[in-house]
PDB file as gemmi writes it, atoms N, CA and C in Angstrom:
CRYST1    1.000    1.000    1.000  90.00  90.00  90.00 P 1                      
ATOM      1  N   UNK A   1       4.952   7.978 -31.834  1.00  0.00           N  
ATOM      2  CA  UNK A   1       5.189   7.683 -30.435  1.00  0.00           C  
ATOM      3  C   UNK A   1       5.057   6.175 -30.232  1.00  0.00           C  
ATOM      4  N   UNK A   2       6.051   5.581 -29.637  1.00  0.00           N  
ATOM      5  CA  UNK A   2       6.048   4.124 -29.546  1.00  0.00           C  
ATOM      6  C   UNK A   2       5.851   3.585 -28.132  1.00  0.00           C  
ATOM      7  N   UNK A   3       5.488   4.449 -27.183  1.00  0.00           N  
ATOM      8  CA  UNK A   3       5.213   3.943 -25.838  1.00  0.00           C  
ATOM      9  C   UNK A   3       4.128   4.786 -25.173  1.00  0.00           C  
ATOM     10  N   UNK A   4       3.443   4.166 -24.233  1.00  0.00           N  
ATOM     11  CA  UNK A   4       2.330   4.833 -23.562  1.00  0.00           C  
ATOM     12  C   UNK A   4       2.805   5.948 -22.634  1.00  0.00           C  
ATOM     13  N   UNK A   5       3.988   5.793 -22.069  1.00  0.00           N  
ATOM     14  CA  UNK A   5       4.526   6.794 -21.154  1.00  0.00           C  
ATOM     15  C   UNK A   5       4.593   8.155 -21.836  1.00  0.00           C  
ATOM     16  N   UNK A   6       5.161   8.193 -23.033  1.00  0.00           N  
ATOM     17  CA  UNK A   6       5.250   9.451 -23.780  1.00  0.00           C  
ATOM     18  C   UNK A   6       3.901   9.864 -24.372  1.00  0.00           C  
ATOM     19  N   UNK A   7       3.104   8.894 -24.779  1.00  0.00           N  
ATOM     20  CA  UNK A   7       1.785   9.182 -25.343  1.00  0.00           C  
ATOM     21  C   UNK A   7       0.937  10.020 -24.393  1.00  0.00           C  
ATOM     22  N   UNK A   8       1.058   9.736 -23.092  1.00  0.00           N  
ATOM     23  CA  UNK A   8       0.230  10.433 -22.112  1.00  0.00           C  
ATOM     24  C   UNK A   8       0.952  11.574 -21.402  1.00  0.00           C  
ATOM     25  N   UNK A   9       2.049  12.053 -21.958  1.00  0.00           N  
ATOM     26  CA  UNK A   9       2.648  13.279 -21.450  1.00  0.00           C  
ATOM     27  C   UNK A   9       3.979  13.163 -20.753  1.00  0.00           C  
ATOM     28  N   UNK A  10       4.508  11.956 -20.636  1.00  0.00           N  
ATOM     29  CA  UNK A  10       5.832  11.786 -20.057  1.00  0.00           C  
ATOM     30  C   UNK A  10       5.896  12.016 -18.561  1.00  0.00           C  
ATOM     31  N   UNK A  11       7.070  12.333 -18.085  1.00  0.00           N  
ATOM     32  CA  UNK A  11       7.360  12.364 -16.661  1.00  0.00           C  
ATOM     33  C   UNK A  11       6.508  13.369 -15.889  1.00  0.00           C  
ATOM     34  N   UNK A  12       6.265  14.541 -16.429  1.00  0.00           N  
ATOM     35  CA  UNK A  12       5.503  15.549 -15.689  1.00  0.00           C  
ATOM     36  C   UNK A  12       4.063  15.100 -15.434  1.00  0.00           C  
ATOM     37  N   UNK A  13       3.435  14.558 -16.453  1.00  0.00           N  
ATOM     38  CA  UNK A  13       2.064  14.072 -16.307  1.00  0.00           C  
ATOM     39  C   UNK A  13       2.033  12.834 -15.406  1.00  0.00           C  
ATOM     40  N   UNK A  14       2.980  11.949 -15.597  1.00  0.00           N  
ATOM     41  CA  UNK A  14       3.016  10.731 -14.778  1.00  0.00           C  
ATOM     42  C   UNK A  14       3.213  11.061 -13.295  1.00  0.00           C  
ATOM     43  N   UNK A  15       4.061  12.033 -13.015  1.00  0.00           N  
ATOM     44  CA  UNK A  15       4.283  12.431 -11.621  1.00  0.00           C  
ATOM     45  C   UNK A  15       2.964  12.900 -10.992  1.00  0.00           C  
ATOM     46  N   UNK A  16       2.170  13.654 -11.734  1.00  0.00           N  
ATOM     47  CA  UNK A  16       0.879  14.121 -11.209  1.00  0.00           C  
ATOM     48  C   UNK A  16      -0.100  12.962 -11.021  1.00  0.00           C  
ATOM     49  N   UNK A  17      -0.109  12.036 -11.964  1.00  0.00           N  
ATOM     50  CA  UNK A  17      -0.972  10.854 -11.817  1.00  0.00           C  
ATOM     51  C   UNK A  17      -0.567  10.038 -10.590  1.00  0.00           C  
ATOM     52  N   UNK A  18       0.717   9.909 -10.376  1.00  0.00           N  
ATOM     53  CA  UNK A  18       1.218   9.133  -9.245  1.00  0.00           C  
ATOM     54  C   UNK A  18       0.884   9.832  -7.935  1.00  0.00           C  
ATOM     55  N   UNK A  19       0.967  11.147  -7.905  1.00  0.00           N  
ATOM     56  CA  UNK A  19       0.565  11.887  -6.700  1.00  0.00           C  
ATOM     57  C   UNK A  19      -0.910  11.628  -6.387  1.00  0.00           C  
ATOM     58  N   UNK A  20      -1.726  11.637  -7.416  1.00  0.00           N  
ATOM     59  CA  UNK A  20      -3.153  11.355  -7.215  1.00  0.00           C  
ATOM     60  C   UNK A  20      -3.355   9.913  -6.747  1.00  0.00           C  
ATOM     61  N   UNK A  21      -2.613   8.995  -7.329  1.00  0.00           N  
ATOM     62  CA  UNK A  21      -2.681   7.595  -6.920  1.00  0.00           C  
ATOM     63  C   UNK A  21      -2.371   7.467  -5.430  1.00  0.00           C  
ATOM     64  N   UNK A  22      -1.291   8.096  -4.966  1.00  0.00           N  
ATOM     65  CA  UNK A  22      -0.942   8.003  -3.550  1.00  0.00           C  
ATOM     66  C   UNK A  22      -1.946   8.731  -2.663  1.00  0.00           C  
ATOM     67  N   UNK A  23      -2.548   9.791  -3.146  1.00  0.00           N  
ATOM     68  CA  UNK A  23      -3.610  10.451  -2.379  1.00  0.00           C  
ATOM     69  C   UNK A  23      -4.755   9.473  -2.147  1.00  0.00           C  
ATOM     70  N   UNK A  24      -5.085   8.690  -3.168  1.00  0.00           N  
ATOM     71  CA  UNK A  24      -6.143   7.690  -3.032  1.00  0.00           C  
ATOM     72  C   UNK A  24      -5.732   6.571  -2.071  1.00  0.00           C  
ATOM     73  N   UNK A  25      -4.491   6.128  -2.164  1.00  0.00           N  
ATOM     74  CA  UNK A  25      -3.994   5.076  -1.280  1.00  0.00           C  
ATOM     75  C   UNK A  25      -3.981   5.569   0.168  1.00  0.00           C  
ATOM     76  N   UNK A  26      -3.449   6.762   0.380  1.00  0.00           N  
ATOM     77  CA  UNK A  26      -3.327   7.314   1.737  1.00  0.00           C  
ATOM     78  C   UNK A  26      -4.685   7.602   2.359  1.00  0.00           C  
ATOM     79  N   UNK A  27      -5.721   7.745   1.547  1.00  0.00           N  
ATOM     80  CA  UNK A  27      -7.069   7.978   2.063  1.00  0.00           C  
ATOM     81  C   UNK A  27      -7.699   6.710   2.639  1.00  0.00           C  
ATOM     82  N   UNK A  28      -7.022   5.595   2.478  1.00  0.00           N  
ATOM     83  CA  UNK A  28      -7.534   4.306   2.972  1.00  0.00           C  
ATOM     84  C   UNK A  28      -6.584   3.780   4.045  1.00  0.00           C  
ATOM     85  N   UNK A  29      -7.002   3.850   5.308  1.00  0.00           N  
ATOM     86  CA  UNK A  29      -6.107   3.474   6.413  1.00  0.00           C  
ATOM     87  C   UNK A  29      -5.469   2.094   6.273  1.00  0.00           C  
ATOM     88  N   UNK A  30      -6.210   1.122   5.783  1.00  0.00           N  
ATOM     89  CA  UNK A  30      -5.654  -0.234   5.650  1.00  0.00           C  
ATOM     90  C   UNK A  30      -4.520  -0.288   4.633  1.00  0.00           C  
ATOM     91  N   UNK A  31      -4.539   0.601   3.657  1.00  0.00           N  
ATOM     92  CA  UNK A  31      -3.485   0.631   2.645  1.00  0.00           C  
ATOM     93  C   UNK A  31      -2.364   1.583   3.039  1.00  0.00           C  
ATOM     94  N   UNK A  32      -2.713   2.659   3.692  1.00  0.00           N  
ATOM     95  CA  UNK A  32      -1.719   3.657   4.095  1.00  0.00           C  
ATOM     96  C   UNK A  32      -0.664   3.057   5.026  1.00  0.00           C  
ATOM     97  N   UNK A  33      -1.053   2.079   5.828  1.00  0.00           N  
ATOM     98  CA  UNK A  33      -0.111   1.498   6.797  1.00  0.00           C  
ATOM     99  C   UNK A  33       1.119   0.900   6.120  1.00  0.00           C  
ATOM    100  N   UNK A  34       0.997   0.463   4.889  1.00  0.00           N  
ATOM    101  CA  UNK A  34       2.135  -0.113   4.175  1.00  0.00           C  
ATOM    102  C   UNK A  34       3.232   0.930   3.909  1.00  0.00           C  
ATOM    103  N   UNK A  35       2.859   2.191   3.962  1.00  0.00           N  
ATOM    104  CA  UNK A  35       3.780   3.253   3.575  1.00  0.00           C  
ATOM    105  C   UNK A  35       4.172   4.158   4.739  1.00  0.00           C  
ATOM    106  N   UNK A  36       3.821   3.782   5.961  1.00  0.00           N  
ATOM    107  CA  UNK A  36       4.044   4.678   7.101  1.00  0.00           C  
ATOM    108  C   UNK A  36       5.519   4.990   7.343  1.00  0.00           C  
ATOM    109  N   UNK A  37       6.420   4.121   6.946  1.00  0.00           N  
ATOM    110  CA  UNK A  37       7.853   4.369   7.129  1.00  0.00           C  
ATOM    111  C   UNK A  37       8.531   4.791   5.829  1.00  0.00           C  
ATOM    112  N   UNK A  38       7.738   5.163   4.845  1.00  0.00           N  
ATOM    113  CA  UNK A  38       8.281   5.520   3.532  1.00  0.00           C  
ATOM    114  C   UNK A  38       8.192   7.020   3.298  1.00  0.00           C  
ATOM    115  N   UNK A  39       9.156   7.552   2.587  1.00  0.00           N  
ATOM    116  CA  UNK A  39       9.160   8.946   2.186  1.00  0.00           C  
ATOM    117  C   UNK A  39       8.347   9.075   0.894  1.00  0.00           C  
ATOM    118  N   UNK A  40       7.331   9.916   0.906  1.00  0.00           N  
ATOM    119  CA  UNK A  40       6.437  10.039  -0.247  1.00  0.00           C  
ATOM    120  C   UNK A  40       7.182  10.454  -1.510  1.00  0.00           C  
ATOM    121  N   UNK A  41       8.131  11.367  -1.397  1.00  0.00           N  
ATOM    122  CA  UNK A  41       8.889  11.783  -2.579  1.00  0.00           C  
ATOM    123  C   UNK A  41       9.676  10.612  -3.169  1.00  0.00           C  
ATOM    124  N   UNK A  42      10.251   9.768  -2.308  1.00  0.00           N  
ATOM    125  CA  UNK A  42      10.956   8.573  -2.792  1.00  0.00           C  
ATOM    126  C   UNK A  42       9.991   7.610  -3.472  1.00  0.00           C  
ATOM    127  N   UNK A  43       8.809   7.437  -2.879  1.00  0.00           N  
ATOM    128  CA  UNK A  43       7.805   6.557  -3.479  1.00  0.00           C  
ATOM    129  C   UNK A  43       7.413   7.052  -4.870  1.00  0.00           C  
ATOM    130  N   UNK A  44       7.201   8.343  -4.981  1.00  0.00           N  
ATOM    131  CA  UNK A  44       6.810   8.919  -6.273  1.00  0.00           C  
ATOM    132  C   UNK A  44       7.912   8.697  -7.306  1.00  0.00           C  
ATOM    133  N   UNK A  45       9.149   8.892  -6.902  1.00  0.00           N  
ATOM    134  CA  UNK A  45      10.269   8.677  -7.829  1.00  0.00           C  
ATOM    135  C   UNK A  45      10.330   7.216  -8.284  1.00  0.00           C  
ATOM    136  N   UNK A  46      10.190   6.287  -7.344  1.00  0.00           N  
ATOM    137  CA  UNK A  46      10.203   4.864  -7.704  1.00  0.00           C  
ATOM    138  C   UNK A  46       9.023   4.513  -8.607  1.00  0.00           C  
ATOM    139  N   UNK A  47       7.856   5.072  -8.303  1.00  0.00           N  
ATOM    140  CA  UNK A  47       6.681   4.781  -9.126  1.00  0.00           C  
ATOM    141  C   UNK A  47       6.830   5.360 -10.531  1.00  0.00           C  
ATOM    142  N   UNK A  48       7.501   6.498 -10.656  1.00  0.00           N  
ATOM    143  CA  UNK A  48       7.749   7.046 -11.998  1.00  0.00           C  
ATOM    144  C   UNK A  48       8.543   6.042 -12.827  1.00  0.00           C  
ATOM    145  N   UNK A  49       9.536   5.423 -12.209  1.00  0.00           N  
ATOM    146  CA  UNK A  49      10.322   4.405 -12.903  1.00  0.00           C  
ATOM    147  C   UNK A  49       9.454   3.195 -13.245  1.00  0.00           C  
ATOM    148  N   UNK A  50       8.608   2.778 -12.293  1.00  0.00           N  
ATOM    149  CA  UNK A  50       7.740   1.636 -12.563  1.00  0.00           C  
ATOM    150  C   UNK A  50       6.741   1.970 -13.669  1.00  0.00           C  
ATOM    151  N   UNK A  51       6.153   3.164 -13.635  1.00  0.00           N  
ATOM    152  CA  UNK A  51       5.219   3.571 -14.677  1.00  0.00           C  
ATOM    153  C   UNK A  51       5.896   3.568 -16.036  1.00  0.00           C  
ATOM    154  N   UNK A  52       7.134   4.059 -16.087  1.00  0.00           N  
ATOM    155  CA  UNK A  52       7.869   4.054 -17.357  1.00  0.00           C  
ATOM    156  C   UNK A  52       7.992   2.623 -17.873  1.00  0.00           C  
ATOM    157  N   UNK A  53       8.334   1.701 -16.975  1.00  0.00           N  
ATOM    158  CA  UNK A  53       8.411   0.281 -17.349  1.00  0.00           C  
ATOM    159  C   UNK A  53       7.034  -0.219 -17.808  1.00  0.00           C  
ATOM    160  N   UNK A  54       6.017  -0.009 -16.975  1.00  0.00           N  
ATOM    161  CA  UNK A  54       4.679  -0.540 -17.253  1.00  0.00           C  
ATOM    162  C   UNK A  54       4.072   0.052 -18.517  1.00  0.00           C  
ATOM    163  N   UNK A  55       4.524   1.241 -18.877  1.00  0.00           N  
ATOM    164  CA  UNK A  55       3.968   1.920 -20.039  1.00  0.00           C  
ATOM    165  C   UNK A  55       4.879   1.810 -21.257  1.00  0.00           C  
ATOM    166  N   UNK A  56       5.836   0.894 -21.203  1.00  0.00           N  
ATOM    167  CA  UNK A  56       6.599   0.539 -22.383  1.00  0.00           C  
ATOM    168  C   UNK A  56       7.751   1.442 -22.753  1.00  0.00           C  
ATOM    169  N   UNK A  57       8.241   2.230 -21.826  1.00  0.00           N  
ATOM    170  CA  UNK A  57       9.404   3.080 -22.118  1.00  0.00           C  
ATOM    171  C   UNK A  57      10.597   2.171 -22.359  1.00  0.00           C  
ATOM    172  N   UNK A  58      11.152   2.236 -23.534  1.00  0.00           N  
ATOM    173  CA  UNK A  58      12.143   1.257 -23.994  1.00  0.00           C  
ATOM    174  C   UNK A  58      13.357   1.134 -23.088  1.00  0.00           C  
ATOM    175  N   UNK A  59      13.864   2.217 -22.559  1.00  0.00           N  
ATOM    176  CA  UNK A  59      15.087   2.147 -21.773  1.00  0.00           C  
ATOM    177  C   UNK A  59      14.853   1.670 -20.348  1.00  0.00           C  
ATOM    178  N   UNK A  60      13.593   1.633 -19.920  1.00  0.00           N  
ATOM    179  CA  UNK A  60      13.308   1.356 -18.520  1.00  0.00           C  
ATOM    180  C   UNK A  60      13.160  -0.140 -18.260  1.00  0.00           C  
ATOM    181  N   UNK A  61      13.954  -0.636 -17.355  1.00  0.00           N  
ATOM    182  CA  UNK A  61      13.861  -2.014 -16.898  1.00  0.00           C  
ATOM    183  C   UNK A  61      13.540  -1.960 -15.413  1.00  0.00           C  
ATOM    184  N   UNK A  62      12.649  -2.793 -14.980  1.00  0.00           N  
ATOM    185  CA  UNK A  62      12.291  -2.828 -13.564  1.00  0.00           C  
ATOM    186  C   UNK A  62      12.598  -4.220 -13.054  1.00  0.00           C  
ATOM    187  N   UNK A  63      13.679  -4.341 -12.330  1.00  0.00           N  
ATOM    188  CA  UNK A  63      14.168  -5.643 -11.898  1.00  0.00           C  
ATOM    189  C   UNK A  63      13.295  -6.233 -10.798  1.00  0.00           C  
ATOM    190  N   UNK A  64      12.968  -7.505 -10.966  1.00  0.00           N  
ATOM    191  CA  UNK A  64      12.143  -8.203  -9.987  1.00  0.00           C  
ATOM    192  C   UNK A  64      12.778  -8.200  -8.605  1.00  0.00           C  
ATOM    193  N   UNK A  65      14.091  -8.341  -8.554  1.00  0.00           N  
ATOM    194  CA  UNK A  65      14.790  -8.395  -7.263  1.00  0.00           C  
ATOM    195  C   UNK A  65      14.601  -7.090  -6.492  1.00  0.00           C  
ATOM    196  N   UNK A  66      14.711  -5.981  -7.181  1.00  0.00           N  
ATOM    197  CA  UNK A  66      14.534  -4.675  -6.534  1.00  0.00           C  
ATOM    198  C   UNK A  66      13.108  -4.505  -6.035  1.00  0.00           C  
ATOM    199  N   UNK A  67      12.170  -4.920  -6.831  1.00  0.00           N  
ATOM    200  CA  UNK A  67      10.765  -4.814  -6.458  1.00  0.00           C  
ATOM    201  C   UNK A  67      10.467  -5.705  -5.252  1.00  0.00           C  
ATOM    202  N   UNK A  68      10.960  -6.920  -5.268  1.00  0.00           N  
ATOM    203  CA  UNK A  68      10.747  -7.840  -4.144  1.00  0.00           C  
ATOM    204  C   UNK A  68      11.399  -7.296  -2.873  1.00  0.00           C  
ATOM    205  N   UNK A  69      12.600  -6.768  -2.996  1.00  0.00           N  
ATOM    206  CA  UNK A  69      13.314  -6.214  -1.840  1.00  0.00           C  
ATOM    207  C   UNK A  69      12.541  -5.023  -1.258  1.00  0.00           C  
ATOM    208  N   UNK A  70      12.010  -4.182  -2.115  1.00  0.00           N  
ATOM    209  CA  UNK A  70      11.260  -3.009  -1.667  1.00  0.00           C  
ATOM    210  C   UNK A  70       9.958  -3.344  -0.962  1.00  0.00           C  
ATOM    211  N   UNK A  71       9.407  -4.506  -1.252  1.00  0.00           N  
ATOM    212  CA  UNK A  71       8.143  -4.909  -0.632  1.00  0.00           C  
ATOM    213  C   UNK A  71       8.321  -5.957   0.462  1.00  0.00           C  
ATOM    214  N   UNK A  72       9.529  -6.419   0.621  1.00  0.00           N  
ATOM    215  CA  UNK A  72       9.830  -7.449   1.621  1.00  0.00           C  
ATOM    216  C   UNK A  72       9.474  -6.963   3.026  1.00  0.00           C  
ATOM    217  N   UNK A  73       8.852  -7.845   3.784  1.00  0.00           N  
ATOM    218  CA  UNK A  73       8.524  -7.537   5.172  1.00  0.00           C  
ATOM    219  C   UNK A  73       7.321  -6.633   5.353  1.00  0.00           C  
ATOM    220  N   UNK A  74       6.673  -6.265   4.285  1.00  0.00           N  
ATOM    221  CA  UNK A  74       5.500  -5.379   4.396  1.00  0.00           C  
ATOM    222  C   UNK A  74       4.198  -6.158   4.575  1.00  0.00           C  
ATOM    223  N   UNK A  75       4.257  -7.468   4.421  1.00  0.00           N  
ATOM    224  CA  UNK A  75       3.091  -8.339   4.640  1.00  0.00           C  
ATOM    225  C   UNK A  75       1.895  -7.903   3.793  1.00  0.00           C  
ATOM    226  N   UNK A  76       2.131  -7.768   2.513  1.00  0.00           N  
ATOM    227  CA  UNK A  76       1.098  -7.322   1.582  1.00  0.00           C  
ATOM    228  C   UNK A  76       0.256  -8.516   1.149  1.00  0.00           C  
ATOM    229  N   UNK A  77      -1.033  -8.407   1.382  1.00  0.00           N  
ATOM    230  CA  UNK A  77      -1.954  -9.491   1.036  1.00  0.00           C  
ATOM    231  C   UNK A  77      -2.413  -9.368  -0.416  1.00  0.00           C  
ATOM    232  N   UNK A  78      -2.926 -10.454  -0.922  1.00  0.00           N  
ATOM    233  CA  UNK A  78      -3.506 -10.464  -2.270  1.00  0.00           C  
ATOM    234  C   UNK A  78      -4.647  -9.458  -2.357  1.00  0.00           C  
ATOM    235  N   UNK A  79      -5.486  -9.420  -1.325  1.00  0.00           N  
ATOM    236  CA  UNK A  79      -6.619  -8.501  -1.295  1.00  0.00           C  
ATOM    237  C   UNK A  79      -6.154  -7.051  -1.396  1.00  0.00           C  
ATOM    238  N   UNK A  80      -5.136  -6.691  -0.633  1.00  0.00           N  
ATOM    239  CA  UNK A  80      -4.643  -5.314  -0.682  1.00  0.00           C  
ATOM    240  C   UNK A  80      -3.942  -5.007  -2.000  1.00  0.00           C  
ATOM    241  N   UNK A  81      -3.248  -5.974  -2.559  1.00  0.00           N  
ATOM    242  CA  UNK A  81      -2.651  -5.786  -3.884  1.00  0.00           C  
ATOM    243  C   UNK A  81      -3.745  -5.449  -4.894  1.00  0.00           C  
ATOM    244  N   UNK A  82      -4.841  -6.201  -4.857  1.00  0.00           N  
ATOM    245  CA  UNK A  82      -5.944  -5.971  -5.790  1.00  0.00           C  
ATOM    246  C   UNK A  82      -6.610  -4.618  -5.560  1.00  0.00           C  
ATOM    247  N   UNK A  83      -6.742  -4.211  -4.300  1.00  0.00           N  
ATOM    248  CA  UNK A  83      -7.337  -2.901  -4.005  1.00  0.00           C  
ATOM    249  C   UNK A  83      -6.458  -1.766  -4.529  1.00  0.00           C  
ATOM    250  N   UNK A  84      -5.157  -1.884  -4.342  1.00  0.00           N  
ATOM    251  CA  UNK A  84      -4.241  -0.856  -4.847  1.00  0.00           C  
ATOM    252  C   UNK A  84      -4.262  -0.842  -6.377  1.00  0.00           C  
ATOM    253  N   UNK A  85      -4.288  -2.003  -6.984  1.00  0.00           N  
ATOM    254  CA  UNK A  85      -4.360  -2.083  -8.447  1.00  0.00           C  
ATOM    255  C   UNK A  85      -5.643  -1.425  -8.961  1.00  0.00           C  
ATOM    256  N   UNK A  86      -6.742  -1.628  -8.256  1.00  0.00           N  
ATOM    257  CA  UNK A  86      -8.008  -1.013  -8.662  1.00  0.00           C  
ATOM    258  C   UNK A  86      -7.935   0.509  -8.525  1.00  0.00           C  
ATOM    259  N   UNK A  87      -7.292   1.000  -7.472  1.00  0.00           N  
ATOM    260  CA  UNK A  87      -7.115   2.451  -7.337  1.00  0.00           C  
ATOM    261  C   UNK A  87      -6.307   3.001  -8.502  1.00  0.00           C  
ATOM    262  N   UNK A  88      -5.274   2.293  -8.870  1.00  0.00           N  
ATOM    263  CA  UNK A  88      -4.459   2.709 -10.013  1.00  0.00           C  
ATOM    264  C   UNK A  88      -5.300   2.739 -11.282  1.00  0.00           C  
ATOM    265  N   UNK A  89      -6.083   1.702 -11.503  1.00  0.00           N  
ATOM    266  CA  UNK A  89      -6.939   1.646 -12.693  1.00  0.00           C  
ATOM    267  C   UNK A  89      -7.892   2.844 -12.734  1.00  0.00           C  
ATOM    268  N   UNK A  90      -8.480   3.190 -11.592  1.00  0.00           N  
ATOM    269  CA  UNK A  90      -9.412   4.322 -11.532  1.00  0.00           C  
ATOM    270  C   UNK A  90      -8.706   5.648 -11.805  1.00  0.00           C  
ATOM    271  N   UNK A  91      -7.513   5.826 -11.241  1.00  0.00           N  
ATOM    272  CA  UNK A  91      -6.760   7.052 -11.477  1.00  0.00           C  
ATOM    273  C   UNK A  91      -6.441   7.193 -12.966  1.00  0.00           C  
ATOM    274  N   UNK A  92      -6.036   6.115 -13.584  1.00  0.00           N  
ATOM    275  CA  UNK A  92      -5.737   6.144 -15.019  1.00  0.00           C  
ATOM    276  C   UNK A  92      -6.990   6.457 -15.834  1.00  0.00           C  
ATOM    277  N   UNK A  93      -8.088   5.828 -15.472  1.00  0.00           N  
ATOM    278  CA  UNK A  93      -9.355   6.064 -16.165  1.00  0.00           C  
ATOM    279  C   UNK A  93      -9.792   7.519 -16.016  1.00  0.00           C  
ATOM    280  N   UNK A  94      -9.728   8.035 -14.787  1.00  0.00           N  
ATOM    281  CA  UNK A  94     -10.114   9.431 -14.542  1.00  0.00           C  
ATOM    282  C   UNK A  94      -9.222  10.413 -15.277  1.00  0.00           C  
ATOM    283  N   UNK A  95      -7.975  10.020 -15.533  1.00  0.00           N  
ATOM    284  CA  UNK A  95      -7.031  10.889 -16.239  1.00  0.00           C  
ATOM    285  C   UNK A  95      -7.208  10.834 -17.751  1.00  0.00           C  
ATOM    286  N   UNK A  96      -8.120   9.990 -18.220  1.00  0.00           N  
ATOM    287  CA  UNK A  96      -8.380   9.919 -19.654  1.00  0.00           C  
ATOM    288  C   UNK A  96      -7.542   8.916 -20.418  1.00  0.00           C  
ATOM    289  N   UNK A  97      -6.885   8.019 -19.692  1.00  0.00           N  
ATOM    290  CA  UNK A  97      -6.118   6.973 -20.373  1.00  0.00           C  
ATOM    291  C   UNK A  97      -7.119   6.013 -21.027  1.00  0.00           C  
ATOM    292  N   UNK A  98      -6.854   5.664 -22.262  1.00  0.00           N  
ATOM    293  CA  UNK A  98      -7.764   4.805 -23.019  1.00  0.00           C  
ATOM    294  C   UNK A  98      -7.842   3.404 -22.411  1.00  0.00           C  
ATOM    295  N   UNK A  99      -9.011   2.774 -22.524  1.00  0.00           N  
ATOM    296  CA  UNK A  99      -9.244   1.458 -21.921  1.00  0.00           C  
ATOM    297  C   UNK A  99      -8.227   0.407 -22.349  1.00  0.00           C  
ATOM    298  N   UNK A 100      -7.904   0.365 -23.631  1.00  0.00           N  
ATOM    299  CA  UNK A 100      -6.925  -0.625 -24.114  1.00  0.00           C  
ATOM    300  C   UNK A 100      -5.554  -0.382 -23.502  1.00  0.00           C  
ATOM    301  N   UNK A 101      -5.206   0.878 -23.331  1.00  0.00           N  
ATOM    302  CA  UNK A 101      -3.916   1.208 -22.727  1.00  0.00           C  
ATOM    303  C   UNK A 101      -3.915   0.851 -21.234  1.00  0.00           C  
ATOM    304  N   UNK A 102      -5.031   1.102 -20.572  1.00  0.00           N  
ATOM    305  CA  UNK A 102      -5.147   0.712 -19.158  1.00  0.00           C  
ATOM    306  C   UNK A 102      -4.979  -0.794 -19.027  1.00  0.00           C  
ATOM    307  N   UNK A 103      -5.601  -1.526 -19.925  1.00  0.00           N  
ATOM    308  CA  UNK A 103      -5.473  -2.991 -19.896  1.00  0.00           C  
ATOM    309  C   UNK A 103      -4.012  -3.410 -19.976  1.00  0.00           C  
ATOM    310  N   UNK A 104      -3.267  -2.813 -20.888  1.00  0.00           N  
ATOM    311  CA  UNK A 104      -1.849  -3.149 -21.042  1.00  0.00           C  
ATOM    312  C   UNK A 104      -1.043  -2.793 -19.788  1.00  0.00           C  
ATOM    313  N   UNK A 105      -1.345  -1.645 -19.203  1.00  0.00           N  
ATOM    314  CA  UNK A 105      -0.653  -1.222 -17.983  1.00  0.00           C  
ATOM    315  C   UNK A 105      -0.960  -2.186 -16.846  1.00  0.00           C  
ATOM    316  N   UNK A 106      -2.207  -2.568 -16.710  1.00  0.00           N  
ATOM    317  CA  UNK A 106      -2.609  -3.458 -15.617  1.00  0.00           C  
ATOM    318  C   UNK A 106      -2.022  -4.863 -15.798  1.00  0.00           C  
ATOM    319  N   UNK A 107      -1.819  -5.281 -17.029  1.00  0.00           N  
ATOM    320  CA  UNK A 107      -1.135  -6.559 -17.280  1.00  0.00           C  
ATOM    321  C   UNK A 107       0.310  -6.470 -16.776  1.00  0.00           C  
ATOM    322  N   UNK A 108       0.967  -5.338 -17.035  1.00  0.00           N  
ATOM    323  CA  UNK A 108       2.335  -5.146 -16.542  1.00  0.00           C  
ATOM    324  C   UNK A 108       2.366  -5.143 -15.020  1.00  0.00           C  
ATOM    325  N   UNK A 109       1.390  -4.498 -14.395  1.00  0.00           N  
ATOM    326  CA  UNK A 109       1.309  -4.487 -12.926  1.00  0.00           C  
ATOM    327  C   UNK A 109       1.097  -5.907 -12.413  1.00  0.00           C  
ATOM    328  N   UNK A 110       0.158  -6.616 -12.995  1.00  0.00           N  
ATOM    329  CA  UNK A 110      -0.134  -7.989 -12.557  1.00  0.00           C  
ATOM    330  C   UNK A 110       1.081  -8.897 -12.720  1.00  0.00           C  
ATOM    331  N   UNK A 111       1.913  -8.614 -13.702  1.00  0.00           N  
ATOM    332  CA  UNK A 111       3.098  -9.457 -13.927  1.00  0.00           C  
ATOM    333  C   UNK A 111       4.104  -9.357 -12.783  1.00  0.00           C  
ATOM    334  N   UNK A 112       3.975  -8.339 -11.943  1.00  0.00           N  
ATOM    335  CA  UNK A 112       4.887  -8.138 -10.816  1.00  0.00           C  
ATOM    336  C   UNK A 112       4.260  -8.553  -9.479  1.00  0.00           C  
ATOM    337  N   UNK A 113       3.093  -9.162  -9.525  1.00  0.00           N  
ATOM    338  CA  UNK A 113       2.381  -9.556  -8.317  1.00  0.00           C  
ATOM    339  C   UNK A 113       3.219 -10.424  -7.380  1.00  0.00           C  
ATOM    340  N   UNK A 114       3.935 -11.370  -7.921  1.00  0.00           N  
ATOM    341  CA  UNK A 114       4.738 -12.289  -7.092  1.00  0.00           C  
ATOM    342  C   UNK A 114       5.828 -11.559  -6.313  1.00  0.00           C  
ATOM    343  N   UNK A 115       6.295 -10.439  -6.835  1.00  0.00           N  
ATOM    344  CA  UNK A 115       7.313  -9.663  -6.148  1.00  0.00           C  
ATOM    345  C   UNK A 115       6.743  -8.721  -5.091  1.00  0.00           C  
ATOM    346  N   UNK A 116       5.433  -8.514  -5.139  1.00  0.00           N  
ATOM    347  CA  UNK A 116       4.789  -7.552  -4.243  1.00  0.00           C  
ATOM    348  C   UNK A 116       4.026  -8.255  -3.119  1.00  0.00           C  
ATOM    349  N   UNK A 117       3.207  -9.222  -3.468  1.00  0.00           N  
ATOM    350  CA  UNK A 117       2.414  -9.947  -2.461  1.00  0.00           C  
ATOM    351  C   UNK A 117       3.339 -10.866  -1.684  1.00  0.00           C  
ATOM    352  N   UNK A 118       3.327 -10.717  -0.361  1.00  0.00           N  
ATOM    353  CA  UNK A 118       4.220 -11.531   0.447  1.00  0.00           C  
ATOM    354  C   UNK A 118       3.603 -11.968   1.767  1.00  0.00           C  
ATOM    355  N   UNK A 119       2.319 -12.215   1.747  1.00  0.00           N  
ATOM    356  CA  UNK A 119       1.617 -12.695   2.936  1.00  0.00           C  
ATOM    357  C   UNK A 119       0.986 -14.032   2.653  1.00  0.00           C  
TER     358      UNK A 119                                                      
END                                                                             
């Protein structure tokens, strides 16, 4: 197996992890407001693509322009970006993802910070 996405169970497992991630985000009013006009199923689908990218799935490319466009006008602060990233890290940890793999995933997430933070 040459990528983390498949190592941890592929699309079915990732979809469940992403659902848990959004449950954690939605439980925090300050973070939930960013998604009030978003369809949760669409968010999950987009995050599956991002997870595939972040976890090294060879065919998956996540274009910066698309990511920036999707976050444009949401006024996302650095603080909230870090809080969401920490929620993601905890969900991955709770799911049994190995620490070294979490580190690699979080590096991929951090590499997209400029496209997400816009405040």
